All heavy atoms as a GROMACS GRO file, in nm:
protein
  606
    1MET      N    1   1.989   8.263   2.657
    1MET     CA    2   1.887   8.170   2.698
    1MET      C    3   1.932   8.108   2.831
    1MET      O    4   2.037   8.051   2.841
    1MET     CB    5   1.873   8.064   2.590
    1MET     CG    6   1.757   7.977   2.608
    1MET     SD    7   1.713   7.870   2.467
    1MET     CE    8   1.846   7.875   2.355
    2VAL      N    9   1.847   8.122   2.931
    2VAL     CA   10   1.877   8.071   3.064
    2VAL      C   11   1.768   7.973   3.103
    2VAL      O   12   1.650   8.002   3.088
    2VAL     CB   13   1.883   8.187   3.167
    2VAL    CG1   14   1.908   8.135   3.305
    2VAL    CG2   15   1.987   8.288   3.126
    3GLN      N   16   1.808   7.856   3.155
    3GLN     CA   17   1.710   7.758   3.200
    3GLN      C   18   1.728   7.732   3.348
    3GLN      O   19   1.839   7.732   3.398
    3GLN     CB   20   1.726   7.626   3.125
    3GLN     CG   21   1.672   7.630   2.986
    3GLN     CD   22   1.665   7.491   2.925
    3GLN    OE1   23   1.716   7.397   2.980
    3GLN    NE2   24   1.602   7.482   2.811
    4ALA      N   25   1.618   7.712   3.416
    4ALA     CA   26   1.620   7.680   3.559
    4ALA      C   27   1.501   7.591   3.588
    4ALA      O   28   1.407   7.583   3.509
    4ALA     CB   29   1.613   7.806   3.642
    5ARG      N   30   1.504   7.525   3.703
    5ARG     CA   31   1.392   7.443   3.746
    5ARG      C   32   1.346   7.489   3.883
    5ARG      O   33   1.427   7.517   3.970
    5ARG     CB   34   1.430   7.296   3.753
    5ARG     CG   35   1.450   7.238   3.617
    5ARG     CD   36   1.456   7.091   3.621
    5ARG     NE   37   1.467   7.042   3.483
    5ARG     CZ   38   1.466   6.918   3.451
    5ARG    NH1   39   1.457   6.826   3.542
    5ARG    NH2   40   1.476   6.880   3.327
    6THR      N   41   1.215   7.500   3.899
    6THR     CA   42   1.159   7.541   4.026
    6THR      C   43   1.050   7.443   4.068
    6THR      O   44   0.983   7.384   3.984
    6THR     CB   45   1.099   7.682   4.019
    6THR    OG1   46   0.998   7.684   3.918
    6THR    CG2   47   1.202   7.786   3.987
    7ARG      N   48   1.034   7.428   4.196
    7ARG     CA   49   0.930   7.339   4.250
    7ARG      C   50   0.829   7.426   4.323
    7ARG      O   51   0.863   7.494   4.418
    7ARG     CB   52   0.993   7.238   4.344
    7ARG     CG   53   0.900   7.130   4.389
    7ARG     CD   54   0.972   7.030   4.477
    7ARG     NE   55   1.074   6.957   4.405
    7ARG     CZ   56   1.055   6.840   4.346
    7ARG    NH1   57   0.938   6.783   4.351
    7ARG    NH2   58   1.154   6.780   4.283
    8LEU      N   59   0.704   7.424   4.278
    8LEU     CA   60   0.601   7.507   4.339
    8LEU      C   61   0.526   7.434   4.450
    8LEU      O   62   0.497   7.490   4.552
    8LEU     CB   63   0.502   7.555   4.233
    8LEU     CG   64   0.562   7.643   4.124
    8LEU    CD1   65   0.457   7.676   4.021
    8LEU    CD2   66   0.618   7.769   4.184
    9SER      N   67   0.495   7.310   4.427
    9SER     CA   68   0.426   7.230   4.527
    9SER      C   69   0.475   7.087   4.513
    9SER      O   70   0.538   7.052   4.414
    9SER     CB   71   0.275   7.239   4.508
    9SER     OG   72   0.239   7.188   4.382
   10PRO      N   73   0.449   7.002   4.610
   10PRO     CA   74   0.498   6.865   4.602
   10PRO      C   75   0.451   6.794   4.475
   10PRO      O   76   0.333   6.795   4.442
   10PRO     CB   77   0.438   6.798   4.725
   10PRO     CG   78   0.406   6.909   4.818
   10PRO     CD   79   0.376   7.027   4.734
   11GLY      N   80   0.545   6.740   4.402
   11GLY     CA   81   0.512   6.666   4.281
   11GLY      C   82   0.503   6.750   4.156
   11GLY      O   83   0.496   6.695   4.046
   12VAL      N   84   0.503   6.882   4.166
   12VAL     CA   85   0.493   6.969   4.048
   12VAL      C   86   0.625   7.044   4.035
   12VAL      O   87   0.666   7.117   4.125
   12VAL     CB   88   0.376   7.068   4.058
   12VAL    CG1   89   0.372   7.159   3.937
   12VAL    CG2   90   0.245   6.995   4.074
   13GLU      N   91   0.689   7.027   3.922
   13GLU     CA   92   0.815   7.095   3.897
   13GLU      C   93   0.804   7.167   3.762
   13GLU      O   94   0.750   7.112   3.667
   13GLU     CB   95   0.929   6.994   3.894
   13GLU     CG   96   1.066   7.054   3.896
   13GLU     CD   97   1.173   6.948   3.911
   13GLU    OE1   98   1.145   6.838   3.960
   13GLU    OE2   99   1.287   6.976   3.870
   14TRP      N  100   0.853   7.290   3.756
   14TRP     CA  101   0.847   7.370   3.634
   14TRP      C  102   0.987   7.396   3.583
   14TRP      O  103   1.078   7.424   3.660
   14TRP     CB  104   0.781   7.505   3.659
   14TRP     CG  105   0.635   7.496   3.688
   14TRP    CD1  106   0.576   7.482   3.811
   14TRP    CD2  107   0.529   7.499   3.594
   14TRP    NE1  108   0.441   7.477   3.798
   14TRP    CE2  109   0.409   7.488   3.667
   14TRP    CE3  110   0.524   7.510   3.456
   14TRP    CZ2  111   0.284   7.486   3.604
   14TRP    CZ3  112   0.400   7.510   3.395
   14TRP    CH2  113   0.282   7.499   3.468
   15GLU      N  114   1.004   7.387   3.454
   15GLU     CA  115   1.129   7.426   3.390
   15GLU      C  116   1.105   7.566   3.334
   15GLU      O  117   1.005   7.592   3.268
   15GLU     CB  118   1.161   7.328   3.277
   15GLU     CG  119   1.294   7.348   3.214
   15GLU     CD  120   1.326   7.240   3.112
   15GLU    OE1  121   1.244   7.149   3.092
   15GLU    OE2  122   1.434   7.250   3.054
   16VAL      N  123   1.196   7.658   3.363
   16VAL     CA  124   1.179   7.798   3.323
   16VAL      C  125   1.294   7.836   3.230
   16VAL      O  126   1.409   7.801   3.255
   16VAL     CB  127   1.178   7.890   3.447
   16VAL    CG1  128   1.164   8.034   3.407
   16VAL    CG2  129   1.069   7.850   3.542
   17GLU      N  130   1.261   7.907   3.124
   17GLU     CA  131   1.362   7.951   3.028
   17GLU      C  132   1.341   8.098   2.997
   17GLU      O  133   1.228   8.142   2.976
   17GLU     CB  134   1.351   7.868   2.900
   17GLU     CG  135   1.453   7.902   2.796
   17GLU     CD  136   1.447   7.807   2.679
   17GLU    OE1  137   1.488   7.692   2.693
   17GLU    OE2  138   1.400   7.851   2.573
   18THR      N  139   1.449   8.175   2.995
   18THR     CA  140   1.442   8.317   2.961
   18THR      C  141   1.507   8.338   2.825
   18THR      O  142   1.620   8.294   2.803
   18THR     CB  143   1.515   8.402   3.066
   18THR    OG1  144   1.456   8.376   3.194
   18THR    CG2  145   1.503   8.548   3.035
   19VAL      N  146   1.435   8.402   2.736
   19VAL     CA  147   1.483   8.430   2.601
   19VAL      C  148   1.472   8.580   2.578
   19VAL      O  149   1.372   8.642   2.615
   19VAL     CB  150   1.399   8.355   2.495
   19VAL    CG1  151   1.451   8.377   2.356
   19VAL    CG2  152   1.392   8.207   2.526
   20VAL      N  153   1.573   8.640   2.515
   20VAL     CA  154   1.571   8.783   2.485
   20VAL      C  155   1.574   8.800   2.334
   20VAL      O  156   1.663   8.747   2.266
   20VAL     CB  157   1.691   8.856   2.551
   20VAL    CG1  158   1.689   9.003   2.514
   20VAL    CG2  159   1.689   8.838   2.701
   21TYR      N  160   1.476   8.873   2.282
   21TYR     CA  161   1.469   8.904   2.139
   21TYR      C  162   1.509   9.050   2.119
   21TYR      O  163   1.463   9.137   2.194
   21TYR     CB  164   1.328   8.880   2.085
   21TYR     CG  165   1.288   8.734   2.087
   21TYR    CD1  166   1.195   8.687   2.179
   21TYR    CD2  167   1.343   8.643   1.998
   21TYR    CE1  168   1.158   8.553   2.182
   21TYR    CE2  169   1.307   8.510   2.001
   21TYR     CZ  170   1.214   8.466   2.092
   21TYR     OH  171   1.179   8.333   2.095
   22PRO      N  172   1.591   9.079   2.019
   22PRO     CA  173   1.634   9.218   1.996
   22PRO      C  174   1.518   9.309   1.958
   22PRO      O  175   1.413   9.264   1.913
   22PRO     CB  176   1.734   9.207   1.881
   22PRO     CG  177   1.745   9.065   1.845
   22PRO     CD  178   1.650   8.986   1.927
   23GLY      N  179   1.540   9.437   1.976
   23GLY     CA  180   1.437   9.536   1.949
   23GLY      C  181   1.399   9.551   1.803
   23GLY      O  182   1.292   9.600   1.771
   24ASP      N  183   1.487   9.507   1.713
   24ASP     CA  184   1.455   9.522   1.571
   24ASP      C  185   1.366   9.409   1.519
   24ASP      O  186   1.327   9.411   1.402
   24ASP     CB  187   1.583   9.534   1.488
   24ASP     CG  188   1.676   9.416   1.505
   24ASP    OD1  189   1.659   9.340   1.601
   24ASP    OD2  190   1.768   9.402   1.422
   25PHE      N  191   1.330   9.311   1.602
   25PHE     CA  192   1.234   9.208   1.564
   25PHE      C  193   1.094   9.268   1.576
   25PHE      O  194   1.062   9.331   1.676
   25PHE     CB  195   1.243   9.087   1.657
   25PHE     CG  196   1.352   8.990   1.623
   25PHE    CD1  197   1.472   9.031   1.571
   25PHE    CD2  198   1.334   8.855   1.646
   25PHE    CE1  199   1.573   8.943   1.542
   25PHE    CE2  200   1.434   8.765   1.618
   25PHE     CZ  201   1.554   8.808   1.566
   26SER      N  202   1.012   9.247   1.476
   26SER     CA  203   0.876   9.300   1.481
   26SER      C  204   0.792   9.219   1.579
   26SER      O  205   0.826   9.107   1.617
   26SER     CB  206   0.811   9.296   1.342
   26SER     OG  207   0.789   9.162   1.303
   27ARG      N  208   0.681   9.277   1.617
   27ARG     CA  209   0.591   9.210   1.710
   27ARG      C  210   0.540   9.078   1.652
   27ARG      O  211   0.532   8.977   1.722
   27ARG     CB  212   0.473   9.303   1.741
   27ARG     CG  213   0.377   9.250   1.840
   27ARG     CD  214   0.269   9.352   1.866
   27ARG     NE  215   0.171   9.300   1.959
   27ARG     CZ  216   0.063   9.362   1.994
   27ARG    NH1  217   0.036   9.481   1.944
   27ARG    NH2  218  -0.022   9.307   2.078
   28SER      N  219   0.508   9.078   1.523
   28SER     CA  220   0.458   8.955   1.461
   28SER      C  221   0.567   8.849   1.450
   28SER      O  222   0.539   8.730   1.462
   28SER     CB  223   0.397   8.985   1.323
   28SER     OG  224   0.496   9.037   1.237
   29ALA      N  225   0.692   8.891   1.429
   29ALA     CA  226   0.802   8.794   1.422
   29ALA      C  227   0.824   8.727   1.557
   29ALA      O  228   0.843   8.605   1.565
   29ALA     CB  229   0.930   8.863   1.376
   30VAL      N  230   0.819   8.805   1.664
   30VAL     CA  231   0.834   8.749   1.799
   30VAL      C  232   0.719   8.655   1.829
   30VAL      O  233   0.738   8.547   1.885
   30VAL     CB  234   0.844   8.861   1.905
   30VAL    CG1  235   0.840   8.804   2.045
   30VAL    CG2  236   0.971   8.942   1.885
   31ARG      N  237   0.599   8.693   1.790
   31ARG     CA  238   0.482   8.608   1.812
   31ARG      C  239   0.497   8.475   1.740
   31ARG      O  240   0.472   8.368   1.796
   31ARG     CB  241   0.354   8.678   1.765
   31ARG     CG  242   0.228   8.596   1.789
   31ARG     CD  243   0.102   8.669   1.743
   31ARG     NE  244   0.109   8.719   1.608
   31ARG     CZ  245   0.079   8.648   1.499
   31ARG    NH1  246   0.043   8.523   1.510
   31ARG    NH2  247   0.086   8.702   1.380
   32ARG      N  248   0.544   8.479   1.613
   32ARG     CA  249   0.565   8.354   1.537
   32ARG      C  250   0.668   8.264   1.604
   32ARG      O  251   0.651   8.143   1.613
   32ARG     CB  252   0.608   8.385   1.394
   32ARG     CG  253   0.489   8.408   1.302
   32ARG     CD  254   0.532   8.425   1.158
   32ARG     NE  255   0.573   8.566   1.142
   32ARG     CZ  256   0.686   8.606   1.086
   32ARG    NH1  257   0.770   8.518   1.037
   32ARG    NH2  258   0.716   8.732   1.076
   33LEU      N  259   0.778   8.324   1.652
   33LEU     CA  260   0.882   8.246   1.719
   33LEU      C  261   0.830   8.182   1.848
   33LEU      O  262   0.861   8.067   1.880
   33LEU     CB  263   1.003   8.334   1.749
   33LEU     CG  264   1.083   8.380   1.627
   33LEU    CD1  265   1.182   8.490   1.667
   33LEU    CD2  266   1.155   8.263   1.566
   34LEU      N  267   0.749   8.258   1.923
   34LEU     CA  268   0.694   8.204   2.048
   34LEU      C  269   0.591   8.095   2.022
   34LEU      O  270   0.585   7.995   2.095
   34LEU     CB  271   0.634   8.316   2.132
   34LEU     CG  272   0.734   8.416   2.189
   34LEU    CD1  273   0.660   8.530   2.257
   34LEU    CD2  274   0.830   8.348   2.284
   35VAL      N  275   0.510   8.111   1.919
   35VAL     CA  276   0.411   8.008   1.884
   35VAL      C  277   0.482   7.880   1.842
   35VAL      O  278   0.443   7.770   1.884
   35VAL     CB  279   0.316   8.058   1.772
   35VAL    CG1  280   0.238   7.944   1.711
   35VAL    CG2  281   0.222   8.164   1.826
   36GLU      N  282   0.587   7.893   1.764
   36GLU     CA  283   0.663   7.775   1.721
   36GLU      C  284   0.724   7.703   1.842
   36GLU      O  285   0.718   7.581   1.853
   36GLU     CB  286   0.773   7.816   1.625
   36GLU     CG  287   0.856   7.701   1.574
   36GLU     CD  288   0.966   7.747   1.481
   36GLU    OE1  289   0.944   7.844   1.407
   36GLU    OE2  290   1.075   7.686   1.485
   37ARG      N  291   0.779   7.779   1.935
   37ARG     CA  292   0.840   7.721   2.055
   37ARG      C  293   0.734   7.653   2.141
   37ARG      O  294   0.758   7.548   2.200
   37ARG     CB  295   0.910   7.830   2.134
   37ARG     CG  296   1.004   7.780   2.237
   37ARG     CD  297   1.079   7.896   2.295
   37ARG     NE  298   1.194   7.929   2.217
   37ARG     CZ  299   1.319   7.905   2.255
   37ARG    NH1  300   1.342   7.851   2.370
   37ARG    NH2  301   1.420   7.936   2.177
   38ALA      N  302   0.615   7.712   2.149
   38ALA     CA  303   0.507   7.654   2.229
   38ALA      C  304   0.456   7.525   2.168
   38ALA      O  305   0.431   7.427   2.239
   38ALA     CB  306   0.392   7.754   2.243
   39GLU      N  307   0.442   7.522   2.035
   39GLU     CA  308   0.388   7.404   1.968
   39GLU      C  309   0.488   7.288   1.967
   39GLU      O  310   0.448   7.173   1.980
   39GLU     CB  311   0.346   7.438   1.826
   39GLU     CG  312   0.221   7.523   1.820
   39GLU     CD  313   0.184   7.562   1.678
   39GLU    OE1  314   0.266   7.540   1.586
   39GLU    OE2  315   0.073   7.614   1.660
   40THR      N  316   0.616   7.317   1.952
   40THR     CA  317   0.714   7.209   1.941
   40THR      C  318   0.769   7.165   2.076
   40THR      O  319   0.801   7.049   2.094
   40THR     CB  320   0.832   7.250   1.851
   40THR    OG1  321   0.895   7.366   1.906
   40THR    CG2  322   0.785   7.277   1.710
   41GLY      N  323   0.779   7.257   2.172
   41GLY     CA  324   0.843   7.222   2.298
   41GLY      C  325   0.752   7.219   2.418
   41GLY      O  326   0.796   7.185   2.528
   42GLY      N  327   0.627   7.256   2.402
   42GLY     CA  328   0.534   7.254   2.514
   42GLY      C  329   0.551   7.371   2.610
   42GLY      O  330   0.506   7.365   2.723
   43TRP      N  331   0.613   7.479   2.565
   43TRP     CA  332   0.636   7.596   2.651
   43TRP      C  333   0.511   7.682   2.656
   43TRP      O  334   0.433   7.688   2.560
   43TRP     CB  335   0.751   7.680   2.598
   43TRP     CG  336   0.883   7.611   2.608
   43TRP    CD1  337   0.946   7.544   2.508
   43TRP    CD2  338   0.968   7.603   2.721
   43TRP    NE1  339   1.066   7.495   2.553
   43TRP    CE2  340   1.082   7.530   2.684
   43TRP    CE3  341   0.959   7.649   2.851
   43TRP    CZ2  342   1.185   7.502   2.771
   43TRP    CZ3  343   1.062   7.623   2.939
   43TRP    CH2  344   1.174   7.550   2.899
   44GLU      N  345   0.491   7.752   2.766
   44GLU     CA  346   0.384   7.851   2.776
   44GLU      C  347   0.444   7.981   2.828
   44GLU      O  348   0.544   7.981   2.899
   44GLU     CB  349   0.270   7.804   2.864
   44GLU     CG  350   0.307   7.769   3.004
   44GLU     CD  351   0.190   7.709   3.081
   44GLU    OE1  352   0.148   7.598   3.048
   44GLU    OE2  353   0.145   7.776   3.176
   45LEU      N  354   0.382   8.091   2.792
   45LEU     CA  355   0.431   8.222   2.827
   45LEU      C  356   0.405   8.251   2.974
   45LEU      O  357   0.294   8.237   3.023
   45LEU     CB  358   0.363   8.329   2.741
   45LEU     CG  359   0.406   8.472   2.762
   45LEU    CD1  360   0.550   8.491   2.720
   45LEU    CD2  361   0.316   8.565   2.685
   46SER      N  362   0.509   8.288   3.045
   46SER     CA  363   0.495   8.324   3.186
   46SER      C  364   0.502   8.476   3.203
   46SER      O  365   0.423   8.534   3.276
   46SER     CB  366   0.605   8.258   3.268
   46SER     OG  367   0.594   8.294   3.403
   47ARG      N  368   0.596   8.540   3.134
   47ARG     CA  369   0.613   8.685   3.148
   47ARG      C  370   0.680   8.739   3.022
   47ARG      O  371   0.768   8.676   2.966
   47ARG     CB  372   0.698   8.716   3.269
   47ARG     CG  373   0.727   8.863   3.287
   47ARG     CD  374   0.802   8.888   3.413
   47ARG     NE  375   0.713   8.850   3.523
   47ARG     CZ  376   0.752   8.840   3.649
   47ARG    NH1  377   0.876   8.861   3.682
   47ARG    NH2  378   0.666   8.807   3.742
   48LEU      N  379   0.640   8.859   2.981
   48LEU     CA  380   0.703   8.928   2.871
   48LEU      C  381   0.728   9.072   2.914
   48LEU      O  382   0.635   9.140   2.959
   48LEU     CB  383   0.615   8.927   2.746
   48LEU     CG  384   0.675   9.001   2.628
   48LEU    CD1  385   0.712   8.906   2.518
   48LEU    CD2  386   0.582   9.106   2.579
   49ARG      N  387   0.853   9.116   2.903
   49ARG     CA  388   0.887   9.254   2.940
   49ARG      C  389   0.953   9.321   2.821
   49ARG      O  390   1.043   9.264   2.760
   49ARG     CB  391   0.982   9.256   3.058
   49ARG     CG  392   0.923   9.197   3.182
   49ARG     CD  393   1.018   9.211   3.294
   49ARG     NE  394   0.946   9.287   3.396
   49ARG     CZ  395   0.998   9.330   3.507
   49ARG    NH1  396   1.124   9.310   3.533
   49ARG    NH2  397   0.925   9.393   3.594
   50ILE      N  398   0.907   9.441   2.791
   50ILE     CA  399   0.970   9.520   2.686
   50ILE      C  400   1.065   9.616   2.756
   50ILE      O  401   1.024   9.698   2.838
   50ILE     CB  402   0.866   9.594   2.602
   50ILE    CG1  403   0.772   9.493   2.536
   50ILE    CG2  404   0.935   9.680   2.496
   50ILE    CD1  405   0.659   9.554   2.457
   51ARG      N  406   1.192   9.604   2.723
   51ARG     CA  407   1.295   9.685   2.788
   51ARG      C  408   1.302   9.824   2.723
   51ARG      O  409   1.252   9.843   2.612
   51ARG     CB  410   1.429   9.614   2.776
   51ARG     CG  411   1.432   9.482   2.850
   51ARG     CD  412   1.563   9.414   2.831
   51ARG     NE  413   1.573   9.294   2.914
   51ARG     CZ  414   1.670   9.207   2.904
   51ARG    NH1  415   1.767   9.224   2.817
   51ARG    NH2  416   1.672   9.102   2.982
   52PRO      N  417   1.365   9.920   2.790
   52PRO     CA  418   1.374  10.056   2.735
   52PRO      C  419   1.443  10.062   2.597
   52PRO      O  420   1.411  10.150   2.517
   52PRO     CB  421   1.458  10.131   2.838
   52PRO     CG  422   1.435  10.058   2.965
   52PRO     CD  423   1.419   9.914   2.926
   53ASP      N  424   1.533   9.969   2.568
   53ASP     CA  425   1.599   9.968   2.437
   53ASP      C  426   1.515   9.901   2.329
   53ASP      O  427   1.555   9.893   2.213
   53ASP     CB  428   1.736   9.901   2.446
   53ASP     CG  429   1.728   9.754   2.484
   53ASP    OD1  430   1.619   9.707   2.519
   53ASP    OD2  431   1.834   9.687   2.478
   54GLY      N  432   1.395   9.852   2.364
   54GLY     CA  433   1.305   9.791   2.268
   54GLY      C  434   1.315   9.640   2.261
   54GLY      O  435   1.232   9.575   2.197
   55SER      N  436   1.414   9.582   2.326
   55SER     CA  437   1.426   9.436   2.324
   55SER      C  438   1.319   9.375   2.414
   55SER      O  439   1.266   9.440   2.504
   55SER     CB  440   1.564   9.392   2.370
   55SER     OG  441   1.587   9.429   2.502
   56ARG      N  442   1.286   9.250   2.386
   56ARG     CA  443   1.182   9.180   2.462
   56ARG      C  444   1.244   9.066   2.542
   56ARG      O  445   1.308   8.979   2.484
   56ARG     CB  446   1.075   9.125   2.368
   56ARG     CG  447   0.992   9.232   2.301
   56ARG     CD  448   0.903   9.170   2.195
   56ARG     NE  449   0.810   9.264   2.140
   56ARG     CZ  450   0.836   9.344   2.037
   56ARG    NH1  451   0.954   9.340   1.980
   56ARG    NH2  452   0.746   9.428   1.992
   57ALA      N  453   1.225   9.067   2.672
   57ALA     CA  454   1.270   8.958   2.758
   57ALA      C  455   1.149   8.870   2.787
   57ALA      O  456   1.050   8.915   2.846
   57ALA     CB  457   1.328   9.012   2.887
   58VAL      N  458   1.156   8.747   2.743
   58VAL     CA  459   1.043   8.655   2.753
   58VAL      C  460   1.079   8.542   2.849
   58VAL      O  461   1.184   8.482   2.837
   58VAL     CB  462   1.008   8.596   2.614
   58VAL    CG1  463   0.890   8.503   2.623
   58VAL    CG2  464   0.984   8.706   2.513
   59VAL      N  465   0.991   8.517   2.944
   59VAL     CA  466   1.009   8.405   3.037
   59VAL      C  467   0.905   8.300   3.001
   59VAL      O  468   0.784   8.326   3.002
   59VAL     CB  469   0.992   8.449   3.184
   59VAL    CG1  470   1.007   8.330   3.277
   59VAL    CG2  471   1.092   8.557   3.218
   60LEU      N  472   0.953   8.181   2.966
   60LEU     CA  473   0.867   8.069   2.929
   60LEU      C  474   0.877   7.962   3.036
   60LEU      O  475   0.979   7.950   3.104
   60LEU     CB  476   0.913   8.010   2.795
   60LEU     CG  477   0.918   8.107   2.678
   60LEU    CD1  478   0.992   8.043   2.562
   60LEU    CD2  479   0.778   8.146   2.637
   61LYS      N  480   0.771   7.884   3.052
   61LYS     CA  481   0.774   7.776   3.150
   61LYS      C  482   0.702   7.654   3.093
   61LYS      O  483   0.618   7.665   3.004
   61LYS     CB  484   0.709   7.818   3.282
   61LYS     CG  485   0.560   7.841   3.274
   61LYS     CD  486   0.504   7.878   3.409
   61LYS     CE  487   0.353   7.897   3.398
   61LYS     NZ  488   0.292   7.925   3.526
   62ARG      N  489   0.740   7.536   3.145
   62ARG     CA  490   0.670   7.413   3.111
   62ARG      C  491   0.683   7.316   3.228
   62ARG      O  492   0.781   7.320   3.302
   62ARG     CB  493   0.721   7.349   2.982
   62ARG     CG  494   0.862   7.298   2.987
   62ARG     CD  495   0.898   7.236   2.855
   62ARG     NE  496   1.042   7.210   2.850
   62ARG     CZ  497   1.105   7.167   2.743
   62ARG    NH1  498   1.039   7.146   2.632
   62ARG    NH2  499   1.234   7.146   2.746
   63LYS      N  500   0.583   7.232   3.242
   63LYS     CA  501   0.582   7.135   3.351
   63LYS      C  502   0.681   7.024   3.320
   63LYS      O  503   0.691   6.978   3.206
   63LYS     CB  504   0.444   7.073   3.370
   63LYS     CG  505   0.354   7.149   3.459
   63LYS     CD  506   0.229   7.070   3.486
   63LYS     CE  507   0.135   7.151   3.571
   63LYS     NZ  508   0.010   7.081   3.593
   64VAL      N  509   0.751   6.982   3.423
   64VAL     CA  510   0.839   6.866   3.412
   64VAL      C  511   0.760   6.749   3.465
   64VAL      O  512   0.720   6.747   3.582
   64VAL     CB  513   0.968   6.886   3.494
   64VAL    CG1  514   1.054   6.762   3.488
   64VAL    CG2  515   1.045   7.006   3.442
   65ILE      N  516   0.735   6.652   3.378
   65ILE     CA  517   0.656   6.535   3.417
   65ILE      C  518   0.752   6.419   3.440
   65ILE      O  519   0.824   6.378   3.351
   65ILE     CB  520   0.553   6.500   3.308
   65ILE    CG1  521   0.459   6.618   3.288
   65ILE    CG2  522   0.477   6.374   3.345
   65ILE    CD1  523   0.366   6.604   3.171
   66ARG      N  524   0.753   6.372   3.561
   66ARG     CA  525   0.839   6.261   3.598
   66ARG      C  526   0.756   6.133   3.599
   66ARG      O  527   0.648   6.128   3.655
   66ARG     CB  528   0.899   6.284   3.736
   66ARG     CG  529   0.976   6.411   3.744
   66ARG     CD  530   1.116   6.380   3.786
   66ARG     NE  531   1.191   6.503   3.801
   66ARG     CZ  532   1.286   6.539   3.718
   66ARG    NH1  533   1.318   6.461   3.618
   66ARG    NH2  534   1.351   6.651   3.736
   67GLN      N  535   0.811   6.030   3.541
   67GLN     CA  536   0.744   5.901   3.541
   67GLN      C  537   0.778   5.829   3.670
   67GLN      O  538   0.895   5.817   3.708
   67GLN     CB  539   0.788   5.818   3.422
   67GLN     CG  540   0.714   5.689   3.408
   67GLN     CD  541   0.753   5.616   3.282
   67GLN    OE1  542   0.840   5.660   3.208
   67GLN    NE2  543   0.690   5.504   3.257
   68ARG      N  544   0.676   5.785   3.739
   68ARG     CA  545   0.698   5.713   3.863
   68ARG      C  546   0.739   5.570   3.832
   68ARG      O  547   0.692   5.509   3.737
   68ARG     CB  548   0.574   5.712   3.949
   68ARG     CG  549   0.540   5.846   4.004
   68ARG     CD  550   0.426   5.837   4.098
   68ARG     NE  551   0.401   5.968   4.155
   68ARG     CZ  552   0.310   5.989   4.246
   68ARG    NH1  553   0.237   5.892   4.291
   68ARG    NH2  554   0.294   6.112   4.294
   69ARG      N  555   0.823   5.520   3.916
   69ARG     CA  556   0.868   5.383   3.899
   69ARG      C  557   0.756   5.288   3.936
   69ARG      O  558   0.693   5.299   4.040
   69ARG     CB  559   0.987   5.359   3.991
   69ARG     CG  560   1.055   5.230   3.969
   69ARG     CD  561   1.176   5.222   4.056
   69ARG     NE  562   1.291   5.234   3.971
   69ARG     CZ  563   1.414   5.235   4.014
   69ARG    NH1  564   1.440   5.228   4.142
   69ARG    NH2  565   1.515   5.243   3.930
   70SER      N  566   0.728   5.196   3.847
   70SER     CA  567   0.622   5.098   3.875
   70SER      C  568   0.685   4.969   3.926
   70SER      O  569   0.800   4.936   3.893
   70SER     CB  570   0.540   5.071   3.749
   70SER     OG  571   0.623   5.018   3.650
   71PHE      N  572   0.611   4.899   4.004
   71PHE     CA  573   0.659   4.773   4.056
   71PHE      C  574   0.634   4.664   3.953
   71PHE      O  575   0.530   4.658   3.892
   71PHE     CB  576   0.588   4.738   4.187
   71PHE     CG  577   0.616   4.834   4.296
   71PHE    CD1  578   0.525   4.931   4.332
   71PHE    CD2  579   0.738   4.830   4.362
   71PHE    CE1  580   0.552   5.021   4.434
   71PHE    CE2  581   0.767   4.918   4.464
   71PHE     CZ  582   0.674   5.014   4.500
   72SER      N  583   0.732   4.581   3.936
   72SER     CA  584   0.714   4.469   3.844
   72SER      C  585   0.706   4.340   3.925
   72SER      O  586   0.786   4.316   4.014
   72SER     CB  587   0.828   4.462   3.743
   72SER     OG  588   0.949   4.441   3.809
   73PHE      N  589   0.606   4.264   3.896
   73PHE     CA  590   0.589   4.135   3.964
   73PHE      C  591   0.644   4.026   3.874
   73PHE      O  592   0.602   4.011   3.761
   73PHE     CB  593   0.440   4.111   3.992
   73PHE     CG  594   0.382   4.214   4.084
   73PHE    CD1  595   0.311   4.322   4.036
   73PHE    CD2  596   0.403   4.203   4.220
   73PHE    CE1  597   0.258   4.417   4.121
   73PHE    CE2  598   0.350   4.297   4.307
   73PHE     CZ  599   0.278   4.404   4.258
   74VAL      N  600   0.738   3.954   3.927
   74VAL     CA  601   0.803   3.849   3.847
   74VAL      C  602   0.755   3.714   3.889
   74VAL      O  603   0.721   3.683   3.995
   74VAL     CB  604   0.956   3.856   3.861
   74VAL    CG1  605   1.022   3.749   3.780
   74VAL    CG2  606   1.002   3.994   3.821
   0.00000   0.00000   0.00000
């Protein structure tokens, strides 16, 4: 599992994670794992590659939302 952060445009930052599932995982098992990750962590599918050995390399991404500092009037 590899995580990185990329900035596409001003104010928008994406967190990217690469996950590799072995070839002996069924298609439905991988789908269930990805759905669970999407529902609990807010990830969305960016890319899925099936390698020659049957393993699946999945690239997931999610927006990083930064809270802006607000001014406090005392």
